[in-house]
Wavefront OBJ file of the C-alpha trace (Angstrom):
o trace
v -3.519 -98.533 88.678
v -4.085 -97.666 92.347
v -7.249 -99.665 92.920
v -7.382 -102.981 94.707
v -8.878 -104.704 91.676
v -6.206 -103.519 89.262
v -3.402 -104.526 91.615
v -4.988 -107.923 92.121
v -5.190 -108.369 88.341
v -1.547 -107.349 88.023
v -0.522 -109.888 90.689
v -2.434 -112.592 88.844
v -0.823 -111.580 85.553
v 2.682 -111.703 87.006
v 1.934 -115.088 88.545
v 0.633 -116.463 85.246
v 3.625 -115.097 83.334
v 6.066 -116.602 85.809
v 4.399 -119.999 85.679
v 4.409 -120.011 81.880
v 8.069 -118.997 81.875
v 8.922 -121.995 84.068
v 10.666 -119.942 86.749
v 10.471 -122.679 89.377
v 12.696 -125.716 89.298
v 10.947 -129.066 89.765
v 10.882 -130.152 93.373
v 13.144 -133.050 94.297
v 13.053 -134.836 97.636
v 16.121 -134.246 99.759
v 15.576 -137.064 102.230
v 13.714 -140.324 102.604
v 10.395 -140.066 104.418
v 10.651 -140.823 108.099
v 14.331 -139.911 108.345
v 15.500 -136.941 110.353
v 18.203 -135.554 108.034
v 19.748 -133.254 110.622
v 20.384 -136.117 113.034
v 22.568 -137.980 110.538
v 25.714 -136.410 112.029
v 25.956 -136.339 115.793
v 27.242 -133.155 117.416
v 30.468 -133.775 119.378
v 29.961 -133.463 123.112
v 32.369 -130.534 123.501
v 29.937 -128.429 121.480
v 26.639 -129.997 122.533
v 27.368 -129.727 126.275
v 28.718 -126.182 126.406
v 26.893 -123.725 128.643
v 26.014 -120.245 127.438
v 27.159 -117.528 129.859
v 24.373 -114.991 129.441
v 25.151 -111.352 130.195
v 23.408 -108.094 129.272
v 24.496 -107.099 125.766
v 26.911 -104.200 125.552
v 24.908 -100.989 124.943
v 21.685 -103.043 124.690
v 20.953 -104.277 128.229
v 17.421 -105.311 127.249
v 19.049 -108.200 125.392
v 21.088 -111.071 126.785
v 24.287 -111.966 124.944
v 26.657 -114.922 125.048
v 29.307 -116.620 122.922
v 28.885 -120.063 121.389
v 31.730 -122.229 120.113
v 31.223 -124.108 116.841
v 33.473 -126.209 114.633
v 35.029 -124.533 111.648
v 33.738 -127.348 109.452
v 30.666 -129.208 110.655
v 31.517 -132.147 108.392
v 35.001 -132.497 109.933
v 34.636 -131.026 113.436
v 38.081 -132.171 114.554
v 39.883 -130.328 111.748
v 40.906 -126.714 112.209
v 40.404 -124.122 114.921
v 36.926 -123.535 116.336
v 34.871 -120.440 115.547
v 33.081 -118.108 117.966
v 29.460 -117.163 117.337
v 27.910 -114.219 119.214
v 24.327 -115.082 120.192
v 21.500 -113.079 121.744
v 17.994 -113.508 123.107
v 15.098 -111.461 124.450
v 12.849 -113.185 126.947
v 9.105 -113.306 126.290
v 7.468 -110.289 127.906
v 4.484 -112.406 128.978
v 6.193 -115.488 130.437
v 2.917 -116.936 131.724
v 1.793 -117.372 128.118
v 5.157 -118.093 126.545
v 4.859 -120.514 123.634
v 8.509 -121.078 122.697
v 11.503 -119.536 120.922
v 11.384 -117.601 117.679
v 14.766 -117.647 115.935
v 15.732 -115.036 113.385
v 18.826 -114.370 111.323
v 20.171 -111.417 109.349
v 20.044 -110.803 105.622
v 22.664 -109.633 103.202
v 24.644 -111.853 103.238
v 26.773 -109.575 105.386
v 24.317 -108.023 107.834
v 24.587 -108.554 111.577
v 21.896 -110.326 113.559
v 22.945 -109.926 117.184
v 20.688 -106.958 117.971
v 17.926 -107.965 115.574
v 15.497 -109.238 118.270
v 14.902 -105.630 119.265
v 13.237 -104.998 115.891
v 10.517 -107.509 116.693
v 10.284 -106.394 120.319
v 9.518 -102.856 119.140
v 7.604 -103.645 115.962
v 5.717 -106.800 116.939
v 4.944 -106.607 120.669
v 2.357 -109.406 120.525
v 4.974 -111.777 119.149
v 7.566 -110.568 121.668
v 5.101 -111.280 124.450
v 4.639 -114.899 123.388
v 8.153 -115.842 122.281
v 11.699 -115.689 123.439
v 13.324 -114.062 120.395
v 16.811 -115.311 119.597
v 19.373 -114.339 116.988
v 23.107 -114.317 116.333
v 25.888 -112.813 114.263
v 26.469 -115.401 111.577
v 29.922 -116.866 111.077
v 32.050 -114.261 109.334
v 30.387 -111.066 110.613
v 29.995 -108.750 113.577
v 31.122 -110.069 116.939
v 31.500 -113.602 115.649
v 34.695 -114.856 113.987
v 35.020 -112.393 111.117
v 36.171 -112.595 107.539
v 38.456 -109.885 106.181
v 39.248 -109.024 102.574
v 40.177 -105.378 102.123
v 41.014 -102.224 104.012
v 38.610 -99.286 103.660
v 40.993 -97.593 101.224
v 41.290 -100.718 99.064
v 37.539 -101.138 99.142
v 36.977 -97.579 97.922
v 39.086 -98.427 94.896
v 36.816 -101.393 94.164
v 33.806 -99.033 94.077
v 35.564 -96.180 92.252
v 35.051 -95.041 88.681
v 32.095 -95.739 86.419
v 30.868 -99.294 85.982
v 29.050 -98.230 82.821
v 32.352 -97.537 81.057
v 32.746 -100.376 78.542
v 36.100 -99.350 77.103
v 38.761 -102.103 77.051
v 40.840 -100.218 79.606
v 37.874 -99.824 81.962
v 36.918 -103.491 81.622
v 40.488 -104.572 82.381
v 40.554 -102.260 85.402
v 37.268 -103.628 86.750
v 38.434 -107.227 86.436
v 41.779 -106.369 88.037
v 39.989 -104.758 91.000
v 37.796 -107.838 91.420
v 40.844 -110.093 91.429
v 42.522 -107.823 93.979
v 39.511 -108.243 96.234
v 39.686 -112.029 95.922
v 43.430 -111.946 96.613
v 42.789 -109.901 99.752
v 40.219 -112.424 100.957
v 42.705 -115.256 100.441
v 45.520 -113.355 102.124
v 43.587 -112.368 105.227
v 41.005 -115.162 105.605
v 41.926 -117.942 103.202
v 41.596 -120.715 105.800
v 38.099 -119.489 106.724
v 36.573 -118.905 103.282
v 35.489 -122.510 102.518
v 33.326 -122.593 105.660
v 31.418 -119.315 105.302
v 28.401 -120.899 103.666
v 24.691 -121.060 104.331
v 24.886 -124.810 104.838
v 27.447 -124.402 107.639
v 25.419 -121.562 109.189
v 22.279 -123.667 109.582
v 24.291 -126.227 111.555
v 25.373 -123.367 113.854
v 21.725 -122.414 114.129
v 20.658 -125.890 115.159
v 23.369 -126.105 117.788
v 22.069 -122.816 119.169
v 18.563 -124.288 119.213
v 19.849 -127.223 121.223
v 21.757 -125.036 123.700
v 18.580 -123.037 124.291
v 16.945 -126.292 125.373
v 14.339 -126.242 122.619
v 13.224 -129.375 120.790
v 11.627 -127.204 118.098
v 11.783 -123.538 117.186
v 9.774 -121.112 115.127
v 11.598 -118.896 112.655
v 11.331 -115.488 111.016
v 13.777 -114.426 108.322
v 13.821 -111.691 105.680
v 15.819 -111.373 102.457
v 18.901 -113.667 102.505
v 17.601 -115.014 105.820
v 14.840 -116.718 103.799
v 17.528 -118.923 102.300
v 18.896 -119.701 105.750
v 15.392 -120.636 106.867
v 14.696 -122.762 103.792
v 18.018 -124.592 104.180
v 17.385 -125.115 107.890
v 13.938 -126.499 107.150
v 15.473 -128.857 104.594
v 18.215 -130.208 106.845
v 16.281 -130.051 110.134
v 12.561 -130.225 109.267
v 11.681 -131.974 112.519
v 13.029 -128.991 114.457
v 10.628 -126.469 112.873
v 7.317 -125.529 114.461
v 6.400 -122.466 112.356
v 8.360 -120.504 109.764
v 7.845 -117.081 108.149
v 10.001 -116.211 105.121
v 9.748 -112.526 104.215
v 10.996 -111.150 100.861
v 12.350 -114.324 99.358
v 15.422 -114.935 97.269
v 15.486 -117.759 94.740
v 16.748 -120.318 97.229
v 15.700 -123.249 95.051
v 18.411 -122.428 92.493
v 21.917 -120.964 92.422
v 23.112 -117.535 93.426
v 24.136 -116.900 89.828
v 20.632 -117.604 88.532
v 19.095 -115.416 91.192
v 21.448 -112.454 90.841
v 21.021 -112.371 87.085
v 17.396 -111.342 87.702
v 18.181 -108.403 89.974
v 19.110 -105.846 87.279
v 15.567 -106.129 85.924
v 13.898 -105.786 89.315
v 15.935 -102.804 90.495
v 15.312 -101.029 87.194
v 11.601 -101.794 87.506
v 11.440 -100.364 91.003
v 13.373 -97.248 89.932
v 11.347 -96.553 86.800
v 7.872 -97.607 87.895
v 7.887 -96.490 91.540
v 10.555 -93.924 92.397
v 10.548 -91.806 89.225
v 6.742 -91.350 89.241
v 6.880 -90.579 92.979
v 9.431 -87.793 92.480
v 7.664 -86.453 89.394
v 4.472 -86.063 91.407
v 6.423 -83.773 93.769
v 8.005 -81.430 91.262
v 6.843 -78.454 93.330
v 9.127 -79.692 96.121
v 12.175 -81.060 94.287
v 12.022 -79.282 90.903
v 13.427 -82.230 88.974
v 10.587 -82.589 86.483
v 6.862 -83.224 86.430
v 6.994 -86.516 84.489
v 8.974 -89.718 85.129
v 10.803 -89.161 81.846
v 11.916 -85.684 82.898
v 13.113 -86.912 86.283
v 15.064 -89.746 84.681
v 16.659 -87.364 82.189
v 17.707 -85.114 85.074
v 19.114 -88.093 86.950
v 21.165 -89.082 83.894
v 22.431 -85.517 83.536
v 23.560 -85.547 87.146
v 25.290 -88.885 86.616
v 27.144 -87.586 83.561
v 28.254 -84.536 85.532
v 29.625 -86.751 88.298
v 31.449 -88.831 85.688
v 33.132 -85.730 84.298
v 33.599 -83.898 87.599
v 33.248 -86.095 90.727
v 32.471 -84.305 93.972
v 35.309 -84.524 96.482
v 34.407 -83.837 100.097
v 37.194 -84.666 102.508
v 38.061 -88.342 102.126
v 34.864 -89.053 100.208
v 34.552 -89.018 96.434
v 31.066 -89.023 94.945
v 31.150 -90.294 91.382
v 28.679 -92.098 89.136
v 29.019 -95.424 90.953
v 28.211 -93.707 94.249
v 25.117 -92.127 92.675
v 24.022 -95.589 91.557
v 24.789 -97.143 94.940
v 22.863 -94.552 96.926
v 19.878 -94.872 94.642
v 19.965 -98.673 94.814
v 19.958 -98.569 98.603
v 17.222 -95.942 98.940
v 14.651 -97.631 96.728
v 14.425 -100.642 99.038
v 11.728 -98.760 100.968
v 9.330 -95.941 100.105
v 10.221 -94.359 103.451
v 13.625 -93.514 101.970
v 12.261 -91.901 98.804
v 12.170 -88.380 100.339
v 15.720 -88.801 101.673
v 16.993 -89.827 98.241
v 15.128 -87.000 96.509
v 16.540 -84.427 98.919
v 20.062 -85.801 98.494
v 19.730 -85.588 94.708
v 18.821 -81.913 94.889
v 21.763 -81.328 97.232
v 24.137 -82.649 94.567
v 22.885 -79.924 92.206
v 24.240 -77.177 94.430
v 26.880 -78.901 96.519
v 29.119 -75.938 97.330
v 26.260 -73.789 98.576
v 24.292 -76.523 100.251
v 23.418 -76.495 103.929
v 25.928 -78.560 105.988
v 23.131 -80.790 107.279
v 21.932 -81.476 103.742
v 25.481 -82.278 102.639
v 25.927 -84.688 105.516
v 22.712 -86.465 104.560
v 23.895 -86.728 100.948
v 27.230 -88.129 102.152
v 25.343 -90.828 104.027
v 23.050 -91.628 101.099
v 25.730 -91.839 98.429
v 28.832 -92.719 100.407
v 27.794 -95.400 102.893
v 25.990 -98.049 100.869
v 28.457 -100.885 101.376
v 31.354 -101.565 103.749
v 34.408 -103.816 103.394
v 33.132 -106.094 106.162
v 29.682 -106.465 104.618
v 30.976 -107.238 101.156
v 33.592 -109.698 102.448
v 30.822 -111.864 103.908
v 28.565 -111.217 100.935
v 31.071 -112.615 98.482
v 32.145 -115.460 100.773
v 28.558 -116.744 100.897
v 27.303 -115.960 97.406
v 30.465 -117.198 95.718
v 30.850 -120.234 97.982
v 27.318 -121.599 98.303
v 26.615 -122.609 94.706
v 28.515 -122.931 91.400
v 29.389 -119.927 89.229
v 30.310 -119.591 85.581
v 34.091 -119.159 85.464
v 34.388 -117.710 81.971
v 35.364 -114.044 82.153
v 34.309 -113.561 78.552
v 30.797 -114.571 79.570
v 30.691 -111.932 82.286
v 32.064 -109.237 80.011
v 29.261 -110.002 77.572
v 26.554 -110.218 80.228
v 27.848 -107.046 81.835
v 27.495 -105.189 78.537
v 23.957 -106.515 78.036
v 22.839 -105.580 81.546
v 24.472 -102.159 81.334
v 22.536 -101.381 78.163
v 19.190 -102.736 79.326
v 19.146 -102.277 83.120
v 21.879 -99.732 83.871
v 21.072 -98.908 87.508
v 22.463 -102.140 88.930
v 23.231 -104.018 85.726
v 26.312 -101.882 85.198
v 28.060 -103.565 88.124
v 27.438 -107.099 86.817
v 31.024 -107.494 85.656
v 32.573 -106.153 88.870
v 30.567 -108.375 91.196
v 30.295 -111.537 89.102
v 33.977 -111.589 88.221
v 34.719 -111.878 91.949
v 32.752 -115.117 92.082
v 34.257 -116.270 88.781
v 37.684 -116.079 90.451
v 36.610 -117.385 93.871
v 39.146 -119.910 95.215
v 36.851 -122.402 96.969
v 34.687 -125.209 95.653
v 30.896 -124.872 96.058
v 29.364 -126.037 99.314
v 27.371 -129.302 99.437
v 24.122 -128.886 97.532
v 20.961 -128.338 99.555
v 17.819 -129.057 97.538
v 14.827 -127.269 99.026
v 11.589 -129.256 98.736
v 9.480 -128.664 101.850
v 9.512 -132.356 102.706
v 8.474 -133.089 106.322
v 7.933 -129.378 107.051
v 4.783 -127.805 108.458
v 3.219 -125.170 106.171
v 5.616 -122.240 105.686
v 4.261 -118.687 105.359
v 5.984 -116.597 102.667
v 5.649 -112.829 102.066
v 6.684 -110.810 99.004
v 5.780 -107.525 97.354
v 5.342 -107.272 93.601
v 7.992 -104.585 93.114
v 10.570 -105.626 95.701
v 13.815 -104.541 94.007
v 16.181 -107.006 95.684
v 14.102 -110.133 96.290
v 12.035 -109.896 93.175
v 8.599 -111.444 92.889
v 9.497 -113.840 90.085
v 12.180 -115.427 92.300
v 9.719 -115.669 95.184
v 7.338 -117.598 92.932
v 10.054 -120.083 92.082
v 10.960 -120.515 95.741
v 7.281 -120.901 96.635
v 6.759 -123.671 94.082
v 9.854 -125.504 95.290
v 8.839 -125.249 98.957
v 5.887 -127.591 98.790
v 2.991 -126.813 101.129
v 4.004 -123.158 101.584
v 1.535 -120.264 101.406
v 2.521 -117.091 99.559
v 1.169 -113.699 100.594
v 1.534 -111.288 97.663
v 1.658 -107.652 98.792
v 0.372 -105.225 96.158
v 0.105 -102.149 98.364
v 3.820 -101.315 98.232
v 7.038 -102.435 96.584
v 9.132 -102.489 99.728
v 11.803 -104.971 100.690
v 10.713 -106.532 103.984
v 7.029 -106.620 104.891
v 6.935 -107.559 108.579
v 6.700 -105.963 111.034
v 5.003 -103.006 109.392
v 1.834 -100.967 109.102
v -0.108 -103.166 106.665
v -2.952 -104.739 108.711
v -3.403 -107.539 106.185
v 0.243 -108.616 106.492
v 0.359 -108.148 110.257
v -2.869 -110.043 110.834
v -1.858 -112.943 108.605
v 1.592 -113.333 110.182
v 0.426 -113.033 113.775
v -2.531 -115.371 113.383
v -0.006 -117.881 112.109
v 2.724 -117.340 114.710
v 0.432 -116.884 117.716
v -2.511 -119.142 116.947
v -1.170 -121.545 114.321
v -3.809 -120.463 111.808
v -2.439 -121.105 108.330
v -4.098 -119.493 105.290
v -5.973 -122.124 103.329
v -4.414 -120.895 100.096
v -2.175 -118.193 98.665
v -3.588 -114.727 99.171
v -3.147 -111.108 98.139
v -2.757 -108.219 100.569
v -4.011 -105.164 98.647
v -3.384 -101.471 99.214
v -4.353 -100.911 102.881
v -6.352 -97.739 102.106
v -8.455 -99.594 99.542
v -8.724 -102.804 101.511
l 1 2 3 4 5 6 7 8 9 10 11 12 13 14 15 16 17 18 19 20 21 22 23 24 25 26 27 28 29 30 31 32 33 34 35 36 37 38 39 40 41 42 43 44 45 46 47 48 49 50 51 52 53 54 55 56 57 58 59 60 61 62 63 64 65 66 67 68 69 70 71 72 73 74 75 76 77 78 79 80 81 82 83 84 85 86 87 88 89 90 91 92 93 94 95 96 97 98 99 100 101 102 103 104 105 106 107 108 109 110 111 112 113 114 115 116 117 118 119 120 121 122 123 124 125 126 127 128 129 130 131 132 133 134 135 136 137 138 139 140 141 142 143 144 145 146 147 148 149 150 151 152 153 154 155 156 157 158 159 160 161 162 163 164 165 166 167 168 169 170 171 172 173 174 175 176 177 178 179 180 181 182 183 184 185 186 187 188 189 190 191 192 193 194 195 196 197 198 199 200 201 202 203 204 205 206 207 208 209 210 211 212 213 214 215 216 217 218 219 220 221 222 223 224 225 226 227 228 229 230 231 232 233 234 235 236 237 238 239 240 241 242 243 244 245 246 247 248 249 250 251 252 253 254 255 256 257 258 259 260 261 262 263 264 265 266 267 268 269 270 271 272 273 274 275 276 277 278 279 280 281 282 283 284 285 286 287 288 289 290 291 292 293 294 295 296 297 298 299 300 301 302 303 304 305 306 307 308 309 310 311 312 313 314 315 316 317 318 319 320 321 322 323 324 325 326 327 328 329 330 331 332 333 334 335 336 337 338 339 340 341 342 343 344 345 346 347 348 349 350 351 352 353 354 355 356 357 358 359 360 361 362 363 364 365 366 367 368 369 370 371 372 373 374 375 376 377 378 379 380 381 382 383 384 385 386 387 388 389 390 391 392 393 394 395 396 397 398 399 400 401 402 403 404 405 406 407 408 409 410 411 412 413 414 415 416 417 418 419 420 421 422 423 424 425 426 427 428 429 430 431 432 433 434 435 436 437 438 439 440 441 442 443 444 445 446 447 448 449 450 451 452 453 454 455 456 457 458 459 460 461 462 463 464 465 466 467 468 469 470 471 472 473 474 475 476 477 478 479 480 481 482 483 484 485 486 487 488 489 490 491 492 493 494 495 496 497 498 499 500 501 502 503 504 505 506 507 508 509 510 511 512
């Protein structure tokens, strides 16, 4: 299973299975040939002529920061109060050979992008030498105009208990908590909610492009930012020079369709990657020498937390927190040792070293925040249509809990928020790749969040794209990193414009 040939065969098998299953929607043109879709609506002069007052970013003087003003609703710019968008940039470190601006945005939805250029400056110095790297906090988050739904105490109630509990009382409580969250969003940010969508964000992005004085930009985006990039390329294809989409969501379909696939992919990552990893290190963690033994121990620990949650100051660690910490840690193999150590700390909490307890608090108690989830729901519930039937979500929640319990158990809690969301879906954006240069896409086979099957569907919809399948790891986010195949492919594309002639596989680096 660890050889290059076997991984290549597995990639081919997954690809064939996905194609036979019809995972990709048929491509449909979004615009007539020769038309520049993004120029259909002119930007009012008060936005287009504003000047950005660049200053060193607070606590990050290597970056420049400024504030950009955008309309609340790009389709009715004279209606409602304007929004503020915090923007940043890092100048090319080799200005004599500067080749343009590389824009990037944050994932989530709910993550902040303002300081994100520093990741590429540190991790991809060749790219930082050739490009000004620009980013921003998207509408709703960070230092931009923010959405608010719940206080920290109210949010802890949303995450409390055990999502696996399928008793009528527990189901009613879960739905009630979801409706409370929606009510909080309406109370605190009701006039903002309809405009926190990906479609509105890409208009902000193009205004930023214009204010930077660029006719065209290149783009790098990972996770949810792949959807932002795909939407931008659909609405503004003539503004794109090069585009890298890393760890792709199913941006050709709806959020509901995409999120229904995540229980499978998180369970796959947990069972096929993390459990074998920990079993191979039984001499260190003493949780079992086979994946089955480790999983049984994990379930025992979860049951114990259900019966007797750990209370440590203001923090309560129950079964949902065990799930959440595990979900977060399996995004990257680098976090596997941290998760394994935190699991052993739970076994002997009272006698554990204070440093170990603090690490476990971070692993199991800091997965999500009220601010992150407020933006997450605003975008995922507002972008595309959702099934409104609560009976449907109760049934699907039961099915996912039984089959894919790690993240499937929270299906009801999260989906019932979108089922009760108060706004109509945003205007549909149909991704086709029309008028775009070739787009480079990256995805690992066992990515838990942006699963490979969804990436295949997005790849087929985005005509002319090239997909790099990474078999050497199952991590979420492939660039920048240590894989020379990935790094070489991306940087040949961004720096020299060399596009792979076809889809390719990046195998295990040691074997390749």
